[in-house]
N, C-alpha and C positions, 0 to 999 in steps of 0.2 A: 488442187483437184483437177482431174483430167476432163477436158472439154468433151461433152457428150456429142455424138455424131449419129446420123441416121441417113438412110437412102432407100429408095425403092428400086428393085431390079427384076430381071426376068431370068429364070433358070435356063441355061443353055444345054447343059449335060455334064456327064462325068468323064474324067480321063485320069491319067497319071503323069507325074513329072518326077525327075530325079534331082536330089539335092547335091550339094558339093561333095558329099561323101559317097555318092552313087546309090543312096537309099531311095527306094521307090516310095512315093507319097501319093495316095489316092486323093484326088481333088475334084471339086465341083466348080464349074465355070459359070459365073453370073454376069449378065449384061446389066450393069448398074448405072442408072441415070442416062443422060443428064436429067436431073429433076429441077423444078422451079418452085420457089416458095409462093404458095397461092393464098395463104392466110397466116396471120400471126396473132397469138393470144398472149396476153400479159396478166400479171397478178392484179393490176389496177382495174382492168375491164372484165376479166373472166375468172379471176381467182387462182390462176395457175399459169405457168409458162409453157407454151407449146407452139409448134409450127406445123402447118399443113403443107405437104409436098405433093406436086403433081408430076405424073410420069406418062410418057408416050403420047405423042400428038395424035389427034383424031379430028375428023370433020365436025364442025359445030352442029351440023344438022343431025348428028347421031346422039347429041346430048339433049336432055330435057331442058325446058325453059329455066327452071330454077338453077340447074347446073351451069348452063351457059351464062345466066345472069351473074352467078357467083364469080365465075372466072373473068367476066367482062369488068366487074367491079374491081377485081384485083389488077386488071390490065395485063393479063397473060393470055397466051394462046390456049385453045381448047385442049384439055388433057383427058385421057381415058381413065386413069387411075389416080385417086386422091387418098391420102393417108395422113392422119394426124399423129405426130410424135411429141410426147412430153419430154422436153430436153431442158436440163439445167444450163443456163447460159444462152437460151434461145433469144434473149434480148438483143444479142449482137447480130441477129439475122433480120432481114427486112423482106417485105413482099417484093417479088421480082428477082430476088437473088437466086443464082444458079448453084446447084449442088452436084458435083461430079464425082466420078469414081475415086479420084485422088484425094477425096476427103479422108479416106482410110489409107493406111500404109501397111506394108508387110510387117507381120508381127503383132498386129492388133488382135485382140480377142473380142469376138462379137457374138450376139444372139441372132439367130435367123428364124423368122416366122413365115410359115406358108401353109397352104391347104394340101393335105396328103392326097395321094391317089385314091380315087374311089374304086371299090371292088364290088359294088352292087349289093344285093341282098344275099347274105351268106348264113349258113347254119352254125350251130354251136361248135362243131369240130374245127372248121376253118377259122371262125371268128374268135374263138376263145381257147382253142386247143383242148376241147373236151374229149373224154374217153369214149371210144366206140364200144357198143354192146357186142358181146361174143356172138360169133356166127353159128355156133353149134347149139343144139338142144332148143330149137324153136326161136331163134333170133328173129326170124320173119322179116318183114319189110321195114322194121323200125330200128335197124342197127346203127343208124346215124341220127336218131332222134335224141332230144334232150333227156327224156326219161321222166320219172316222177319227181315233182318239185315240192309239193306241199302235203304234209300228213293230214289225215282226215280229221283227227280230233285236236291236235295241237301241232302246228300253228294254224292250220286251216286256212292258210293264205300264203302268198309268195311275197317275200320282203322286197322292197325297192332295191334295185341294183343287181338283182339276180341275173346271171348270165343267160342269154337266150339268143335266138336268131334275130337278125336285123341288118340294117345297113352297115357296111364295113368300109372304113376309110372316109374320105371326103370331110375331114374335120381339121380345124386349125391346130397346128402343133408348133411349138417353139423348141429349137435345139440350142442349148446354151453352150457358151464358151468354146466356140470354134475359132480356129486360128486363120488369119489372112496370110496366105503364102506369097501372093504376088498381086500387084496392081498395075494395070496399063491404062493410063488416062486417055491415050489416043483412041484406043479401041473400046473405051468405057467398060473395061473388064476387071472383075475382081475374082481372084482364084482362092477358093476356100478349102482348107484341109478337111476331108471327110465328106459325108453325105448330108444333104439338106432335104426338107420335105417338099413334096410336090412332083408333078410330071415335068417333062421338058416343055418349056414355054410357060410354065406357071409363074405367077407373080409372087415374089418374096420380099420381105422387109428386113433390112439389115440395121442393127443398132449395137452400140457399145454393150458389152456384157454387164449384166446387173450384178452377178455374183462373181467373186474372185476365188477360183479354185486353186489350191496349192497342190501341185503334183508331188506326191511323196515318193521318195526313192530310198534305196537301202542305206541305212546309216553306217553299215560296216561293209567292207569288201565282200563280194560274193564268193571269192576264192577261199576254200577251206584251208585252215592251218593244221588240220589233222594229217600227220605223215602217212597214215594208213589209207587215206583217200587219194584217188588219182589226181585230183586238182591240186594237191599239195606236193606231189612228187615232181622232182626236177625233170 
């Protein structure tokens, strides 16, 4: 069984790199760690295995007394961000251990969790892609409104979950099965293929993928064997 790994990082931004074949790969750069183990939970004492990681140094005066006391008990410096990860095999980690970017390696598949960008209060068109009312024949000032939602006799109410205006974004999202393209331990940098949630500077949590997706490819050659088609002509 593969040892589970996790780390806290900060999104730097997106760029692109080229592989050995000259193919462009869109990537996201994450400043990952160094993190320190601030708490360890075991099956005997807590009923499950987990470790709490701390990331980014901060002045002790900016922490509450319970937070400062928790970190003093662990014997580690004041940290701004704390996150608990349930990891199988966490028994091999101890309080005070350091977790760096080289915990992961190129080719690892990971899940990335972050808080998406907030877009404020939005209407149903931008938030849910609702249809706009026609502008002709008395559309009036309500062409971007949600329209009628509940019939008068039945159902006489709006069911929970009905689309409507409200806050857009600013919610926790996990993107699964992203590939680690490059790791630089000296710069505390992990380069991930594709996009991850959150704005630049946002805190993200990296962990081994929970699911294993099998990328399906064509079972037979894509070149046609039909002599009447261009692909089969010499």
